[in-house]
N, C-alpha and C positions, 0 to 999 in steps of 0.2 A: 504493500500500500504506500509506504514511504517513497519507494523508488518511482512508482507511478506519479505521485505528487510532484517529485522533482522533475520528472520528464515533462509533465504538463506545464510546469513553470518555465522550463527552458524553451519549450515550443512557443509559449505565450510571448516571452521576451524576444524570441527570434522573429515572430510575426511583427512585433512592435518595431524592431530594427529594420525589417524589410519595408514596413509601411513608411517609416521615416526616410529610408533611402529612395523609395519610389516618389514620395511627395517632394523631396528635395530636388530630385532630377526634374520633376515637372516644373518646379519653381524656376529653375535656371534655364531649362531647355525649351519647355513647351509654353510657359506663360509669357505673354507679351509685356513689354515695359509700358507703364502708364505714362501718357504724354505730358501731363502737367507736373507731376511730382517726380517722375523718373524712377530709377531702380529702387530707391529707398521705399517706395510704395509697397514693395514685396514683403516688407515687415508686417504688413496688414494681415497676411495669410497666417502668420504665427500669432500676432497680437490678438485678433478676435477670438480664435478658438481657445487660446490661453485664458482670456477673460471669462468666457463661458464656462470653462472647466474649473476656474477659480470659484465661480459661483456654485458649481456642482460640489466641489469639496466643502464649501461653506454649508451647503445643505446637508451633507453627510455628517459634518461636525454638529450641526444643529439637531439632527435626528438622534445622534448619539447622546447629546446632552439631555434631550427630552426623555430618551429611553432610560438613561440612568436615574433621572429624577423620578421616573414612574416606577421602575422595577428594582432600582438599587443593585443592579448586577454590574460587575466590573467589566464585563465584555463591552458594554456600551461606553464606558469611560475609555477603554482601549481604542475603540473605533473612533470616538470623538477626537482623541489625542492624535491619532494617525491622520485623520482628515484635516485637522487644524495645521499640522506640519505642512501638508501638501498645499493647503490654501495659502499659507504664508509664502511658500516657494513660487506658486503660480502668480500671486499678486506681485511678487518681485519681478517676474518675467514681464508681466503686463506693464508695470510702471517703467521698466528700463526700455522695452521696445517702443512704448509710447513716447518717452522722452527723446530717444534717438530719432524716431520718425518725425516728431514735432519740430525738433531743431533743424533737421534737414529740409523739411517741407515748408515750415512757416517761420523759421529763424528764431524760435524760442524753445528753451529746454522745458519750461514749466509756466503754467498760468493758473492762477487761483480761481478757476471756474468751479461751479458746484460739482460737476462730474469728476473732475480731477481731485478736488478736495475730499469728496466722499471716498474716492478710490484710495487715496493716501491714508485716510482714516481707517479703512478696512485693513490695509496692510499693517498699520501700526497696532490695531487691535489684536491681530493674531500673533504678531511679533512679541507684544507685551505678554500675551497668554503663554507663549513658549518660555518667556523669561521668568514669570512669577510661579508657574506651576511647580518646578522643582524645589522652590523655596518652602513649600508646604510639606512638612514632614509626615503628618498623619495621613495614612492612605485614604481613609473615609472622608476626612475634611478636604483633602486635595481633590477627590472625585466630585464632591458636592460643589465646591467653589468653581472648579473647572466647568462643570455642567451649567451652572448659572451664568458663568461668564460667556460661554460660546452661544448660549441662547440669546443673551443680550447683544452680543457682537453681531449676530445674524441680522439684527434690525437695520444694519447699515446697507445690506444687500438691496432691499426694496428702495432705499433712498437713492442708491446709485441708479437703479432702473428708472425710477421716476424722474431723476435729474436728466437722464438721457432722453426720455420721452417728452418731458414737459418744459424743461428750462433751456432756452437758447444758449448755444455755446459757440463763441466766435472762433475758437480754435478748431474744434471738430466740425466737419461738414455734416449737414442734416442727413445726407445719404451719400453713399459711395457708388458711383456708376461703374458697373463691371460688365464687360462683354462676356460672351459664353465661355471662352477658355479660362478667364479669371474666376468666373463662378465655379467652374469645375475644379480648379485648383483650390479654391477656398473650401469647397465641400470635401475634397480629398484630404486636406490638412486637418480636418476635424477627426479623421480616423486615428492617426497615430497619437494625437494629443489626448484624445479621450481614452484610448487604450493605455497610454502612459499614465494618465491620472488614476485610472482604476487600478492599474498594476502597482503603482507606488502606494496608494492607500491600502491595498491588500497586503503588500509586503510590510509596511509599517505596522499594520494591525497585527499581523502574525508575529512580528518581532516583539511588540508590546505584550502579547499573550505569553510568549516564551519567557520573557523577562519576569512577568508576574508569576508564572508557574515556578520559575527558578527561585524567586524570592520566597514564595510560599513553601517550597521544599526546604530551603535553608532555615526558615522559621520553625518548621516541624522538627528538623534535625536538631536545632538549637534547643527547642523545648524538651525534646527527648533526652538530650545530653544533660540538661539541668535536672530533669526528673531522675535519671540514673544516678547522677552525682548526689542528689539529696537522699535517694534510697540507700546508696552506699554509705553515706555519712550516718544515716539513722541506724543502719545495721552495725556499723563500727561502734557507735555509742552504746547500742544495746548490748553488744558482746563485751564491752569494757565494764559495763555495770553489773554483769552477771556475777554472782558469788562464786569464788573458787572452791573446788571440792577439797576435802581433806586428803592429805598425803597418806 
C-alpha cells in the first residue's frame, strides 16, 4: 500500500512537471506578443491563475478553521495550516508578478488602489499567521487561535473580489482583450497551477499529520518512561522498608 502511494505521488508530480513544460512552451512559442504592453504581458498567464489559486487555498484554510471549531479534530487544524502556507506563497507570487508587470507596462511598481491594498493585506494576514502560530505552545490553544484567525482572515477575500468588480482602478484595465491563442494559453496555464496548488496543500497536510503523529508517539513514550520510573522507585522503596528476616 505504501509503495502504491509513493508511485501515485511520483506520477502526480510528473504530470505537474509535464503540464508546466507544455504551458511554458506554449507561452514562448505559440502565444503571440500583445501589441500594447509587449512581452511583459505574458506574466498575465501566470498572474491570474496564481491569484485564483491563492483564493482557493484561502478557502481551504477557511474550511479547515471552521471544521476545527465545529469538530475539534486536529486533522482540520493540519489542513488549515497547510493551506495557509500555500496561500501565503501564492499571494507572494501574485504580488511580485503584478509589480513587475505594472512597472513595465505602466511605469509604477505599486499604487495604493483598493484592489492592491486588499491584496497586500491578504498576504500580510497569512504571513502574520505563519509567524504567530509557532509562538503558541499549547496544542489546543494554538489550534483554536489559528482557526479563529484564518476564519477572520478569509473576510479579506470577498473584499478583494468586490474591489475588482465595483471600484474603478486606474492601474488595472477593466478587461483584458485576448485573441483565441491567448485565451487558450490562459486556460492551459490554469492546469499546472491548480495541480501544483492541490499537490502542495496535500503534501503539507501529510507532513503536518506525520509530525503530529510523531509528537504524539514521543509523548506516549515519555509518559510510559515516567510511569516505569515511578513504578521502579515505588518498588525500591517498598523493598527497602520490608523487615529483614532473622539470621
